[in-house]
C-alpha positions as CSV (number, residue, x, y, z in Angstrom):
1,M,0.0,0.0,0.0
2,A,1.3,3.4,-0.9
3,K,2.4,5.7,1.9
4,K,1.2,9.2,2.3
5,A,3.6,12.1,1.4
6,I,4.9,14.0,4.4
7,V,5.4,17.8,4.7
8,V,8.6,18.7,6.5
9,F,10.5,22.0,7.0
10,K,14.2,22.1,6.2
11,C,16.8,24.7,7.3
12,S,18.5,26.2,4.3
13,E,21.7,26.8,6.3
14,C,22.4,23.5,8.1
15,G,19.9,21.2,6.3
16,S,18.2,19.9,9.4
17,T,14.5,18.9,9.1
18,H,11.7,19.5,11.5
19,P,8.0,18.5,11.5
20,K,6.7,22.1,11.9
21,W,7.8,25.6,11.0
22,L,10.1,27.4,13.5
23,G,11.2,31.0,13.4
24,R,14.7,30.0,14.6
25,C,16.5,26.8,13.7
26,P,17.3,25.0,17.0
27,D,20.4,23.3,15.4
28,C,22.3,26.3,13.9
29,G,20.5,29.2,15.5
30,Q,19.7,31.1,12.3
31,W,16.4,33.0,11.9
32,N,13.8,32.6,9.1
33,T,15.7,29.8,7.3
34,M,12.9,27.1,7.4
35,Q,11.5,26.1,4.0
36,E,8.6,23.8,3.3
37,F,9.3,20.6,1.5
38,I,7.4,17.4,0.5
39,E,8.9,14.1,1.4
40,D,7.6,11.2,-0.7
41,P,8.3,7.7,0.9
42,N,7.1,6.0,-2.3
43,A,9.7,7.6,-4.6
44,S,12.6,5.5,-5.8
45,A,16.2,6.2,-5.2
46,A,16.6,7.0,-8.9
47,S,13.9,9.6,-8.8
48,L,15.3,11.2,-5.7
49,R,18.9,11.7,-6.9
50,G,18.9,15.3,-5.6
51,G,17.7,14.3,-2.1
52,S,14.7,12.7,-0.4
53,S,12.5,15.8,-0.5
54,A,11.4,18.4,-3.0
55,Q,10.6,22.0,-2.4
56,M,6.8,22.7,-2.5
57,A,5.7,24.4,-5.7
58,R,4.1,27.8,-5.3
59,P,2.2,29.9,-7.9
60,V,3.9,33.0,-9.3
61,P,2.5,35.8,-11.5
62,L,2.8,34.9,-15.2
63,S,4.1,38.4,-16.0
64,T,7.2,37.7,-13.8
65,A,8.1,34.4,-15.7
66,Q,10.9,34.7,-18.2
67,A,10.1,33.5,-21.7
68,L,12.9,31.3,-23.1
69,E,13.7,31.4,-26.8
70,D,13.6,28.0,-28.6
71,E,17.1,26.8,-29.2
72,R,17.2,24.3,-32.0
73,L,19.6,21.4,-32.3
74,Q,20.3,20.6,-36.0
75,S,20.5,16.9,-36.8
76,G,22.1,17.3,-40.2
77,V,19.2,15.3,-41.8
78,G,17.2,18.0,-43.5
79,E,13.9,16.2,-43.8
80,F,14.1,15.1,-40.2
81,D,14.7,18.7,-39.1
82,R,11.9,19.9,-41.3
83,A,9.4,17.5,-39.7
84,L,10.6,18.8,-36.3
85,G,9.8,22.4,-37.3
86,G,13.4,23.5,-38.1
87,G,15.3,21.2,-35.7
88,A,14.9,19.6,-32.3
89,T,14.2,22.1,-29.6
90,K,16.4,21.8,-26.5
91,R,14.8,20.6,-23.3
92,S,12.2,18.8,-25.3
93,A,11.1,15.1,-25.6
94,V,10.3,13.6,-29.0
95,L,8.3,10.3,-29.5
96,L,9.1,8.6,-32.9
97,G,6.6,5.8,-33.9
98,G,6.7,3.4,-36.8
99,E,6.3,-0.2,-37.7
100,P,9.2,-2.6,-37.3
101,G,11.9,-2.3,-40.0
102,I,10.8,1.0,-41.3
103,G,14.0,2.8,-40.5
104,K,13.6,4.4,-37.1
105,S,17.0,3.2,-35.8
106,T,18.7,4.0,-39.1
107,L,17.4,7.6,-39.0
108,L,18.4,8.1,-35.4
109,I,21.9,6.7,-35.7
110,Q,22.4,9.0,-38.7
111,A,21.2,12.0,-36.7
112,A,23.3,10.9,-33.7
113,A,26.5,10.6,-35.9
114,N,26.0,14.1,-37.3
115,I,25.3,15.7,-34.0
116,S,28.3,14.0,-32.3
117,R,30.5,15.4,-35.1
118,W,29.2,19.0,-35.0
119,Q,28.3,19.5,-31.3
120,S,30.7,19.8,-28.4
121,G,28.6,17.8,-26.0
122,R,28.2,14.0,-25.9
123,V,25.6,11.8,-27.6
124,L,24.1,8.8,-25.8
125,Y,22.4,6.0,-27.6
126,V,20.4,3.7,-25.2
127,S,19.3,0.5,-26.8
128,G,17.1,-2.1,-25.2
129,E,16.7,-4.2,-28.3
130,E,20.1,-4.4,-29.9
131,S,23.7,-5.1,-28.7
132,A,26.5,-2.6,-29.1
133,S,28.0,-4.8,-31.9
134,Q,24.8,-4.6,-33.9
135,I,24.6,-0.8,-33.6
136,K,28.3,-0.5,-34.6
137,G,27.7,-2.8,-37.6
138,R,24.8,-0.6,-38.8
139,A,26.9,2.5,-38.4
140,D,29.7,0.9,-40.4
141,R,27.4,-0.2,-43.2
142,L,26.1,3.4,-43.5
143,G,29.6,4.8,-43.5
144,L,29.1,6.9,-40.3
145,D,31.6,8.1,-37.8
146,S,30.5,6.6,-34.5
147,S,33.6,7.3,-32.5
148,K,31.9,10.0,-30.4
149,I,28.7,8.2,-29.7
150,E,28.3,6.6,-26.3
151,V,26.2,3.3,-26.4
152,L,24.4,1.9,-23.4
153,C,22.7,-1.5,-23.9
154,T,20.3,-1.9,-21.0
155,T,16.6,-2.1,-20.2
156,R,16.8,-0.8,-16.6
157,L,15.7,2.7,-16.1
158,E,18.1,3.2,-13.2
159,D,21.1,2.4,-15.4
160,T,20.0,4.9,-18.0
161,L,19.4,7.7,-15.4
162,S,22.8,7.0,-13.9
163,A,24.5,7.3,-17.3
164,L,22.6,10.5,-18.1
165,D,23.8,12.1,-14.8
166,K,27.4,11.0,-15.5
167,L,27.6,12.0,-19.2
168,N,25.1,14.9,-19.4
169,P,24.7,14.4,-23.1
170,V,23.2,17.0,-25.5
171,F,21.3,14.3,-27.5
172,V,19.8,11.2,-26.1
173,V,18.1,8.3,-28.0
174,V,16.1,5.6,-26.2
175,D,15.3,2.7,-28.6
176,S,12.7,1.8,-27.6
177,I,10.7,3.1,-24.7
178,Q,8.7,-0.1,-24.5
179,T,11.7,-2.1,-23.5
180,V,12.6,0.2,-20.5
181,Y,11.5,-0.9,-17.1
182,S,11.9,0.0,-13.4
183,V,11.2,-1.9,-10.3
184,E,9.0,1.0,-9.2
185,G,6.7,0.4,-12.1
186,G,6.5,-3.3,-11.9
187,I,8.5,-6.2,-13.3
188,I,7.1,-6.6,-16.8
189,P,8.3,-4.0,-19.4
190,G,5.8,-2.4,-21.8
191,T,2.9,-2.1,-19.4
192,V,0.9,1.1,-19.0
193,N,2.4,1.8,-15.6
194,Q,6.0,1.1,-16.8
195,L,5.6,3.4,-19.9
196,K,4.2,6.2,-17.8
197,Y,6.7,5.9,-15.0
198,C,9.8,5.5,-17.2
199,S,8.8,8.2,-19.7
200,N,8.1,10.6,-16.9
201,E,11.5,10.1,-15.3
202,L,13.3,10.5,-18.6
203,I,11.3,13.6,-19.6
204,G,11.9,15.1,-16.1
205,W,15.6,14.7,-16.7
206,V,15.7,16.4,-20.1
207,K,13.5,19.3,-19.0
208,E,16.2,20.5,-16.6
209,R,19.0,20.4,-19.1
210,D,20.0,21.7,-22.6
211,S,19.5,18.4,-24.1
212,V,17.1,16.6,-26.6
213,L,15.5,13.3,-25.8
214,I,14.1,11.1,-28.6
215,M,12.2,7.9,-27.7
216,T,11.2,5.3,-30.3
217,A,7.9,3.4,-30.0
218,H,6.3,0.5,-31.7
219,V,3.0,0.7,-33.5
220,T,-0.1,-1.5,-33.5
221,K,-1.5,-3.2,-36.5
222,D,-3.8,-0.1,-37.0
223,G,-0.8,2.1,-37.3
224,N,-1.2,3.8,-33.9
225,I,1.6,4.2,-31.4
226,A,1.4,1.3,-29.0
227,G,0.9,2.0,-25.3
228,P,-1.3,4.5,-23.5
229,K,-2.4,7.7,-25.2
230,A,-1.0,9.5,-22.1
231,L,2.5,8.9,-23.5
232,E,1.7,11.1,-26.5
233,H,0.4,13.8,-24.1
234,M,3.6,13.7,-22.0
235,V,6.1,14.5,-24.8
236,D,6.5,17.7,-26.8
237,T,6.6,16.2,-30.3
238,V,5.1,13.1,-31.8
239,L,6.5,11.9,-35.2
240,S,5.1,9.1,-37.2
241,F,7.2,7.1,-39.7
242,E,5.1,5.8,-42.6
243,R,6.0,3.4,-45.4
244,N,4.9,4.2,-48.9
245,N,6.6,1.4,-50.7
246,D,9.8,-0.7,-50.3
247,E,12.0,2.4,-50.6
248,T,10.0,5.6,-49.8
249,R,9.3,6.8,-46.3
250,F,7.1,9.6,-45.0
251,L,7.9,11.3,-41.7
252,R,4.9,13.3,-40.3
253,A,4.5,15.4,-37.2
254,L,1.3,14.5,-35.4
255,K,2.0,16.8,-32.5
256,N,4.6,19.6,-32.1
257,R,4.6,22.2,-29.4
258,F,7.4,24.1,-31.1
259,G,6.4,24.0,-34.7
260,S,3.8,23.2,-37.4
261,V,2.2,19.7,-37.6
262,D,1.8,20.1,-41.3
263,E,5.4,19.5,-42.2
264,L,6.3,16.3,-44.1
265,G,9.7,14.7,-44.4
266,I,10.3,12.4,-47.4
267,F,13.1,9.9,-47.5
268,E,14.3,7.0,-49.7
269,M,15.9,4.0,-48.2
270,G,19.1,3.1,-49.9
271,P,22.4,1.3,-49.2
272,K,23.7,4.3,-47.3
273,G,20.6,4.6,-45.2
274,L,17.8,7.2,-45.5
275,V,18.4,9.7,-48.2
276,E,16.4,12.9,-48.5
277,I,14.4,13.3,-51.7
278,Q,15.2,16.7,-53.2
279,D,12.3,16.9,-55.7
280,P,9.2,15.4,-54.0
281,S,6.8,16.5,-56.7
282,A,8.5,14.1,-59.1
283,M,7.2,11.2,-56.9
284,F,3.6,12.1,-57.1
285,I,3.2,13.0,-60.8
286,T,3.4,10.3,-63.5
287,R,5.5,11.4,-66.5
288,R,3.7,10.3,-69.7
289,E,4.4,10.4,-73.4
290,G,1.3,11.6,-75.3
291,S,-2.1,12.6,-74.0
292,Q,-3.4,12.2,-70.5
293,P,-5.8,9.3,-70.0
294,A,-9.3,9.8,-68.6
295,G,-9.8,9.8,-64.8
296,I,-6.6,11.7,-64.0
297,A,-6.5,15.2,-62.4
298,C,-3.6,17.1,-60.8
299,A,-4.0,19.2,-57.6
300,A,-1.6,21.6,-55.8
301,V,-1.5,20.7,-52.1
302,F,0.3,22.2,-49.2
303,E,2.3,20.0,-46.8
304,G,3.8,22.3,-44.2
305,S,5.7,25.1,-46.0
306,R,5.9,23.3,-49.4
307,V,3.6,22.9,-52.3
308,F,3.3,19.5,-54.0
309,M,1.7,18.6,-57.3
310,V,-0.1,15.3,-56.8
311,E,-2.0,13.2,-59.2
312,I,-5.5,11.9,-58.3
313,Q,-6.7,8.9,-60.2
314,A,-10.3,7.8,-60.4
315,L,-12.1,4.8,-62.0
316,T,-15.8,4.1,-62.2
317,V,-17.4,0.8,-63.2
318,P,-21.0,-0.5,-63.0
319,A,-21.8,-1.9,-59.6
320,K,-21.8,-5.6,-59.5
321,A,-24.7,-5.6,-57.0
322,S,-27.5,-3.2,-56.2
323,L,-25.2,-1.5,-53.6
324,S,-22.4,0.7,-55.0
325,R,-19.1,0.9,-53.1
326,V,-16.2,3.3,-52.8
327,Y,-12.6,2.0,-52.7
328,S,-10.2,4.7,-51.5
329,E,-7.2,4.4,-49.2
330,K,-5.3,7.6,-49.6
331,I,-8.3,9.9,-49.6
332,D,-11.1,9.5,-47.1
333,S,-13.9,7.4,-48.7
334,A,-16.5,9.7,-47.1
335,R,-15.0,12.7,-49.0
336,V,-15.1,10.7,-52.2
337,S,-18.8,9.8,-51.6
338,R,-19.6,13.5,-50.8
339,V,-17.9,14.8,-54.0
340,A,-19.7,12.2,-56.1
341,A,-23.0,13.1,-54.5
342,V,-22.5,16.8,-55.4
343,L,-21.6,15.9,-59.0
344,E,-24.8,13.8,-59.2
345,K,-27.0,16.5,-57.8
346,R,-25.4,19.6,-59.4
347,A,-23.9,18.3,-62.6
348,G,-26.5,15.6,-63.5
349,L,-23.9,12.8,-63.6
350,R,-25.1,9.5,-62.0
351,F,-22.8,7.7,-59.6
352,S,-25.3,5.8,-57.5
353,D,-25.0,2.7,-59.8
354,Q,-21.2,2.8,-60.0
355,D,-18.4,1.4,-58.0
356,I,-15.8,4.1,-57.4
357,Y,-12.0,3.5,-57.1
358,V,-9.7,6.4,-56.1
359,N,-6.0,6.4,-55.8
360,V,-3.2,8.9,-55.4
361,A,0.0,8.5,-57.3
362,G,3.1,8.1,-55.1
363,G,1.0,6.8,-52.2
364,I,0.7,10.1,-50.3
365,R,-2.3,10.5,-48.0
366,L,-4.4,13.6,-48.8
367,T,-6.6,15.2,-46.2
368,E,-6.9,18.9,-47.0
369,S,-10.1,20.3,-48.6
370,A,-8.1,21.9,-51.5
371,I,-8.2,18.6,-53.4
372,D,-12.0,18.6,-53.8
373,A,-11.9,20.3,-57.2
374,A,-9.3,17.9,-58.6
375,L,-11.2,15.0,-57.1
376,A,-14.4,16.2,-58.7
377,A,-12.6,16.6,-62.1
378,A,-11.1,13.1,-61.9
379,L,-14.5,11.5,-61.1
380,Y,-16.2,13.5,-63.9
381,S,-13.5,12.4,-66.3
382,A,-13.7,8.8,-65.3
383,R,-17.5,8.7,-65.5
384,T,-17.6,10.4,-68.9
385,D,-14.4,8.9,-70.3
386,V,-13.2,12.4,-71.3
387,A,-9.7,13.2,-70.4
388,L,-8.6,16.6,-69.0
389,P,-6.2,18.6,-71.1
390,N,-2.5,18.0,-70.6
391,A,-0.7,20.4,-68.1
392,S,-3.8,21.3,-66.3
393,A,-4.3,21.5,-62.5
394,L,-7.1,22.3,-60.1
395,V,-7.4,23.9,-56.7
396,G,-10.5,24.5,-54.5
397,E,-12.9,23.2,-52.0
398,L,-16.3,21.9,-53.1
399,S,-19.4,22.8,-51.0
400,L,-22.6,20.8,-50.9
401,A,-24.3,23.6,-52.9
402,G,-21.9,23.0,-55.8
403,E,-19.8,26.1,-55.1
404,I,-16.0,26.0,-55.6
405,R,-14.7,27.8,-52.4
406,P,-11.3,29.4,-51.9
407,V,-8.7,27.8,-49.8
408,S,-5.6,29.1,-48.1
409,R,-2.6,30.4,-50.0
410,I,-4.1,30.0,-53.5
411,K,-1.6,32.4,-55.2
412,Q,1.3,30.4,-53.9
413,R,-0.2,27.2,-55.2
414,V,-0.9,28.7,-58.6
415,K,2.6,30.1,-58.8
416,T,4.2,26.8,-58.0
417,A,2.0,24.9,-60.5
418,K,2.9,27.5,-63.1
419,A,6.6,27.1,-62.4
420,L,6.4,23.3,-62.8
421,G,5.0,23.7,-66.3
422,Y,1.2,23.6,-65.7
423,E,-0.4,25.9,-68.3
424,K,-4.1,25.9,-67.1
425,I,-4.7,26.2,-63.3
426,I,-8.4,26.3,-62.4
427,C,-9.0,28.0,-59.0
428,P,-11.8,29.8,-57.2
429,E,-9.9,33.1,-57.0
430,K,-9.1,35.7,-59.6
431,C,-5.3,35.7,-60.0
432,E,-2.9,36.4,-62.9
433,D,-2.1,32.8,-63.9
434,G,-5.3,31.1,-62.9
435,V,-8.7,30.4,-64.5
436,Y,-11.4,31.6,-62.2
437,V,-14.5,29.4,-61.5
438,S,-17.2,29.8,-58.9
439,D,-19.2,26.5,-59.1
440,I,-19.1,22.9,-60.3
441,K,-20.6,23.8,-63.7
442,G,-18.0,26.4,-64.3
443,L,-15.3,23.9,-63.3
444,V,-16.6,21.4,-65.8
445,K,-16.8,24.0,-68.6
446,A,-13.3,25.3,-67.8
447,A,-11.7,21.9,-67.5
448,F,-13.5,20.0,-70.3
449,G,-14.8,22.7,-72.5
450,K,-18.5,21.8,-72.2
């Protein structure tokens, strides 16, 4: 049974403790030196490294608090720093999730090698899944200089905290947090109590120092980070590593207290590890010789601070039963059904007896509303078997009334599409290089000439 915390008063001069406040310390004779502390008998020795008691927290006016500027630690991996919002913020904790074998350890050993070469402080790599020889072998295969990286292969939290206190590193990797355990949280690693307790101890350490903590985590079969959701609330940044195909990887920020959550890092796995893709738009657009087939439409989408041109592909076939279905993985099927319903109501094109298949070239997942116009054009083209003109792109949100509504940063989208060779850009705003449309009928007329 847990014991109740005890409030004691400690003398700031001689350190003697007393059960109640005294104006004058009976041991050293000093006046007004008694300070209130909380003594927790349930705390472990590891968590009480600074003593067995902690000073009681008291509220202070927010106006007197000093705002700290975000100091960034550059990892040398551009797409990794982009997903973090410009680099890893010091005194922050990052949770990196992804399926086994996707490249989490590869990414972090690359970042650790770069930081150890550029920073004056030490780098600590804590592994609970691999031995030091395995980590060294990976670094050698990738051609990395690992001479300045400290490796600790353990699953005990107390060993990790002891090494952190001794080395005081500027960059800490824990791979993975599900393997770390403490006797205070139970015997079995990976339980809810273990994850909460161990993460809280590690995060508490990094919050007091100019360091960065990155913890890797496994994911479930649904793609969510395994363990309690409370773990995501405890850290400052949550990154998700997604696999597009055998080589391409997407790194998304699901939560970021120090930057945007819209940034997307794109990598390609090669013999030398994860390589940044310099021209992401080339991944999502199919280069063709000749005319464009029916059912294809291009959209300008924003991912963080960059504009991508993506290709939306649609196919409609007669339903094999009385119930039509929508097959779409990269675009929400509910969005596809809504756009098809608007086309059926406002453009007189029947989809209720059709099975609809929708795909995105390159495998990127699209969620923003700016793709509605391109999705509508792709569905219209697939249903009528009339192809859109070559080098045409669309931007805009489709309302249930059939209106094409403006979206954020249209001029920047149009400018990027124009620079990439798109001659006709259909958008719901009057701009120099765009074709203005206001509703779905105007979109059909501008795109297909009818």
